[in-house]
C-alpha positions as CSV (number, residue, x, y, z in Angstrom):
1,M,32.4,236.0,-35.3
2,F,30.3,232.9,-36.5
3,R,27.5,235.2,-37.7
4,S,29.7,236.4,-40.5
5,L,30.5,232.8,-41.5
6,F,27.1,231.4,-41.0
7,P,24.4,234.0,-41.6
8,E,20.8,233.3,-40.8
9,S,19.7,233.7,-44.2
10,I,21.7,230.6,-45.4
11,F,20.9,228.4,-42.4
12,P,17.5,229.3,-41.2
13,R,16.6,228.1,-37.7
14,K,13.1,226.9,-38.7
15,L,12.6,224.3,-41.3
16,S,9.7,224.5,-43.8
17,E,6.7,222.5,-43.1
18,N,7.6,220.1,-45.9
19,A,11.2,219.7,-44.8
20,E,9.9,219.1,-41.1
21,R,7.6,216.3,-42.3
22,R,10.5,214.7,-44.2
23,L,12.7,215.0,-41.3
24,R,10.1,213.3,-39.0
25,L,9.7,210.5,-41.4
26,A,13.5,209.9,-41.6
27,Q,13.7,210.0,-37.9
28,A,10.9,207.3,-37.5
29,R,12.6,205.1,-40.1
30,A,15.9,205.4,-38.3
31,A,14.3,204.6,-35.0
32,E,12.5,201.6,-36.5
33,S,15.8,200.3,-38.0
34,V,17.5,200.7,-34.6
35,I,14.7,198.7,-33.0
36,R,14.8,196.0,-35.7
37,A,18.5,195.7,-35.2
38,H,18.2,195.3,-31.5
39,V,15.4,192.7,-31.8
40,D,17.5,190.7,-34.4
41,N,20.5,190.9,-32.0
42,A,18.5,190.0,-28.9
43,L,17.0,187.0,-30.8
44,M,20.5,185.9,-31.6
45,F,21.4,186.3,-27.9
46,V,18.5,184.1,-26.9
47,D,19.5,181.4,-29.4
48,T,23.2,181.6,-28.4
49,L,22.4,181.4,-24.6
50,A,19.4,179.0,-24.8
51,E,21.4,176.2,-22.9
52,D,22.5,178.5,-20.1
53,L,19.5,181.0,-19.8
54,S,15.8,181.1,-20.2
55,F,14.7,183.4,-23.1
56,D,13.3,186.2,-20.7
57,R,16.7,186.2,-18.7
58,A,18.7,186.3,-22.0
59,I,16.6,189.2,-23.3
60,D,17.0,191.1,-19.9
61,T,20.8,190.3,-20.1
62,Y,21.0,191.6,-23.7
63,V,19.2,194.9,-22.7
64,R,21.4,195.3,-19.7
65,V,24.7,194.5,-21.4
66,M,23.8,196.8,-24.4
67,G,22.8,199.6,-22.0
68,I,19.5,200.2,-23.8
69,P,17.6,203.0,-22.0
70,E,13.9,203.0,-21.3
71,P,11.5,203.2,-23.1
72,L,13.5,201.6,-26.0
73,A,14.4,198.7,-23.7
74,S,10.7,197.7,-23.2
75,V,10.0,198.0,-27.0
76,V,12.9,195.8,-27.8
77,A,12.0,193.2,-25.1
78,T,8.3,193.2,-26.2
79,R,9.0,192.8,-29.9
80,T,11.6,190.0,-29.2
81,L,9.0,188.2,-27.2
82,V,6.4,188.7,-30.0
83,V,8.8,187.1,-32.4
84,L,9.6,184.2,-30.1
85,G,5.8,183.7,-29.6
86,Q,5.1,183.7,-33.3
87,D,7.6,180.9,-33.7
88,L,5.9,179.0,-31.0
89,V,2.2,179.5,-32.0
90,P,1.7,181.1,-35.3
91,Y,-1.4,183.5,-35.4
92,R,-3.1,182.0,-38.4
93,K,-2.9,178.5,-36.8
94,R,-4.3,179.7,-33.5
95,A,-7.1,181.6,-35.3
96,R,-8.0,178.6,-37.4
97,D,-8.0,176.2,-34.4
98,E,-10.3,178.5,-32.4
99,S,-12.9,179.0,-35.3
100,Q,-15.0,176.6,-37.3
101,P,-13.2,174.5,-39.9
102,Q,-12.8,176.4,-43.1
103,E,-11.9,175.5,-46.6
104,D,-8.3,174.7,-47.0
105,T,-6.9,177.7,-48.8
106,K,-3.5,178.9,-49.1
107,P,-2.7,182.3,-47.3
108,A,-1.7,185.1,-49.6
109,L,1.9,185.4,-50.4
110,R,3.5,188.2,-48.4
111,I,7.0,189.3,-49.6
112,A,8.9,191.1,-46.7
113,R,11.5,193.6,-47.8
114,R,14.5,193.7,-45.5
115,A,16.8,196.7,-45.7
């Protein structure tokens, strides 16, 4: 019955190589957007509960309450910790402190594009 409505020639089961590549890129971008949204929300959760919970417990609570499955939960927790760590000790400052004193130069301007 459905074969007459949806013949194979109109909707092929196998995508072309170019379409498959575009599909994988779109899936990767979507997955990255989901992770970024979870990290932003987990950071807000940490900030909101800072008086009541330590940051690691707040992240664990966020992952549990949101029902984020593994391995996504580990990625969200790790990236949230990375952002929190960058706020505490920026990488450039650490690298400069560990090495010889260098000229005082300004870092290159980096413009981040948020979607």
